[in-house]
C-alpha positions in Angstrom: -87.6 69.9 70.1 -83.9 69.9 71.2 -84.6 67.0 73.4 -86.2 65.2 70.8 -83.9 65.6 68.2 -80.8 64.6 70.7 -82.8 61.4 71.5 -83.9 60.8 67.9 -80.0 61.2 66.8 -78.9 58.9 70.2 -81.3 56.3 69.1 -80.1 55.8 65.2 -76.7 56.0 66.0 -77.5 53.1 68.7 -79.2 51.1 66.4 -77.1 51.3 63.5 -73.9 50.5 66.0 -76.1 47.3 66.7 -76.7 46.3 63.0 -73.1 47.0 62.4 -72.3 44.3 64.8 -74.7 42.0 63.6 -73.0 41.8 60.1 -71.1 38.8 59.3 -68.6 38.8 56.3 -66.8 35.3 54.8 -64.3 34.8 52.1 -63.7 31.4 50.7 -62.6 29.7 47.4 -64.6 28.1 44.9 -65.1 24.6 46.3 -68.4 23.2 44.6 -70.4 21.1 45.1 -70.4 22.7 49.1 -70.0 26.4 48.1 -69.5 28.3 44.5 -70.7 31.6 43.3 -71.9 29.7 40.2 -74.0 27.1 42.6 -77.7 28.7 43.3 -77.8 30.1 46.9 -73.7 29.8 46.2 -73.9 25.9 47.3 -75.7 24.0 49.9 -73.0 24.8 52.7 -73.4 28.3 51.8 -76.8 28.5 52.4 -76.5 26.2 55.7 -74.4 29.0 56.8 -76.1 31.9 55.7 -79.3 30.6 57.4 -78.0 29.7 60.5 -76.6 33.0 61.2 -79.6 35.0 59.7 -81.8 32.9 62.1 -79.6 34.6 64.9 -79.9 38.1 63.5 -76.9 38.3 61.4 -76.3 40.1 57.9 -74.2 37.6 55.7 -71.7 38.6 53.0 -69.7 35.6 51.3 -66.9 36.8 49.2 -65.1 34.0 47.3 -61.2 34.1 46.2 -58.1 32.4 46.1 -57.6 29.9 49.6 -53.9 31.7 50.3 -56.0 35.5 50.1 -59.0 34.4 52.3 -56.4 33.0 54.7 -54.3 36.4 54.7 -57.6 38.4 55.1 -59.3 36.3 58.0 -56.0 36.3 59.8 -55.5 39.6 59.8 -59.2 40.6 61.1 -60.3 41.8 57.9 -63.4 39.6 57.8 -64.9 37.9 60.3 -64.2 34.0 58.8 -63.6 31.4 56.3 -66.5 29.6 55.1 -65.3 25.9 55.0 -62.3 25.3 56.3 -60.3 22.0 57.7 -59.0 22.0 61.4 -55.3 21.9 61.9 -53.3 22.7 65.1 -52.1 26.0 63.2 -55.1 27.3 62.2 -56.5 26.6 65.9 -54.3 29.3 67.0 -55.4 32.2 64.8 -59.2 31.0 64.6 -62.4 29.4 66.4 -64.0 26.2 64.7 -67.4 25.6 64.5 -69.3 23.0 65.4 -68.8 20.3 62.0 -71.2 21.3 59.1 -69.9 18.4 56.0 -67.2 16.3 55.3 -64.8 15.6 52.5 -62.7 13.0 51.1 -59.3 13.8 50.6 -56.6 12.1 48.2 -55.1 12.2 44.6 -56.4 12.3 41.1 -54.2 10.8 38.4 -54.4 10.0 34.5 -55.6 6.6 34.1 -53.2 5.5 31.7 -50.7 6.1 34.5 -49.3 3.3 37.2 -49.5 5.1 40.4 -50.2 3.1 43.6 -49.2 3.5 47.4 -50.3 2.9 50.4 -48.1 5.1 52.5 -47.1 8.4 51.4 -43.9 7.8 51.8 -44.2 5.7 48.7 -44.8 9.1 46.9 -41.0 10.6 46.7 -40.3 10.6 42.9 -43.7 11.9 41.9 -44.4 15.3 41.5 -47.8 16.4 43.6 -49.8 19.5 42.6 -51.3 21.5 46.0 -53.4 24.6 46.1 -51.6 27.1 47.9 -52.5 27.3 51.5 -54.9 24.2 51.7 -54.2 21.3 54.3 -54.7 18.3 53.1 -53.7 15.4 55.9 -51.4 15.5 58.6 -49.1 13.2 57.3 -49.2 14.0 53.6 -49.0 18.0 54.6 -45.9 17.3 57.3 -43.9 15.2 54.1 -41.6 18.3 53.2 -39.4 15.3 51.5 -42.2 15.0 48.6 -41.7 17.2 45.2 -44.9 19.5 45.9 -45.8 21.8 43.1 -48.0 24.9 44.5 -50.9 25.6 42.0 -53.3 28.9 42.3 -56.1 26.7 42.0 -57.5 23.2 41.4 -58.5 23.6 37.5 -54.8 24.3 37.0 -53.6 21.5 38.8 -55.9 19.2 37.0 -54.8 21.0 33.6 -51.0 20.5 34.5 -52.3 16.8 35.8 -53.6 16.0 32.1 -50.7 17.8 30.3 -48.2 15.7 32.8 -46.5 18.4 34.3 -47.5 16.6 37.3 -47.9 13.2 38.3 -50.9 13.6 41.1 -53.3 16.4 42.1 -53.9 16.4 45.8 -57.8 17.4 46.8 -61.3 16.4 47.7 -63.1 13.6 45.5 -66.2 15.5 45.1 -65.3 18.8 44.1 -62.4 17.4 41.5 -65.0 15.2 39.9 -67.1 17.9 39.9 -64.3 20.3 38.2 -63.5 17.8 35.6 -67.0 17.9 34.7 -66.8 21.6 34.1 -63.7 21.3 32.4 -64.8 18.7 29.5 -66.4 22.2 27.1 -62.5 23.4 27.1 -60.8 19.6 27.6 -63.0 17.2 26.0 -62.6 14.2 27.5 -60.4 15.0 30.3 -63.7 13.2 33.2 -62.6 10.1 31.5 -58.1 10.4 31.5 -58.1 11.9 35.0 -59.8 9.9 38.2 -59.5 9.5 41.6 -57.3 6.9 43.3 -57.7 4.9 46.7 -56.2 5.0 49.3 -57.9 8.1 51.0 -55.9 10.5 52.6 -58.4 11.9 55.1 -62.1 12.4 55.6 -61.8 16.1 56.5 -64.4 17.8 58.3 -65.6 21.3 56.8 -66.2 24.1 59.1 -66.9 27.8 59.9 -63.2 29.5 60.9 -63.6 32.2 62.4 -61.1 34.9 63.0 -59.3 36.0 66.3 -58.8 39.0 65.3 -62.6 40.2 64.4 -64.8 41.6 66.6 -66.9 39.7 68.9 -65.2 36.7 67.8 -66.3 34.3 70.0 -69.6 35.2 71.0 -69.8 34.8 66.8 -68.7 31.6 67.0 -71.9 31.3 69.9 -74.6 32.5 68.0 -73.3 30.7 64.6 -73.2 27.2 66.7 -76.6 28.1 67.9 -78.3 28.7 64.6 -76.9 25.7 63.5 -78.2 23.7 65.9 -81.7 25.0 65.7 -81.5 24.0 61.8 -80.9 20.4 62.7 -83.4 20.3 65.5 -86.1 22.0 63.5 -85.3 19.9 60.2 -84.2 23.0 58.1 -80.4 21.4 57.4 -82.0 18.1 55.8 -84.9 20.4 53.7 -82.1 22.8 52.2 -79.4 20.0 51.7 -82.2 18.1 49.9 -82.9 21.3 47.7 -79.0 21.0 46.5 -78.9 17.1 46.0 -78.4 17.2 42.0 -75.4 19.7 42.0 -74.1 17.2 45.3 -74.3 14.1 43.2 
């Protein structure tokens, strides 16, 4: 009887440790229409990522927070990875980057009644430019320390500052900015008609899963995610999932 009890305890402990090792925790920022707490299944990218890991045997948790906090948590290994991150050389020192999942057009929003045009970022010296804390934008823009960059906590704050003439430009994704402008219409009627995205585009950035090198079995988790993602491409699930979210993507 004692041997049987011992065997059960060992088996349960082993199973629990295996299960714990198959848990994947993500942190990210609200970034609709790609991922957001307010979207079905937390957005199409969230559903893709979750499904890719679930077919590899993982239980997946996604938590939304300020981007700067998400970066700090993953750098320290408190969470496994960032859901949706742009690649930079600095980040590659601390994260493993997955195969790409989506892409985003990055540039500036401005007030429609203000005449601002440019071809190179060097032409923007005289403007106050809103940037979200911790965000990567483009290599040329991020390294331009001669520009007057005003940090904001989130995109809504930046768009409101832009509307109120506290800044001249707001840097972010075209799709995400347009989505947020629609949401802000309830509080600021007409805002989406007063603010627009301008060209040229600064960058077309790919979105990745970025896995902290400080998390347990980091490289194994990277390989498992990439395998799961490949399966979704091969069996058509990637296309079907994205199609289900089409009305939010548009």
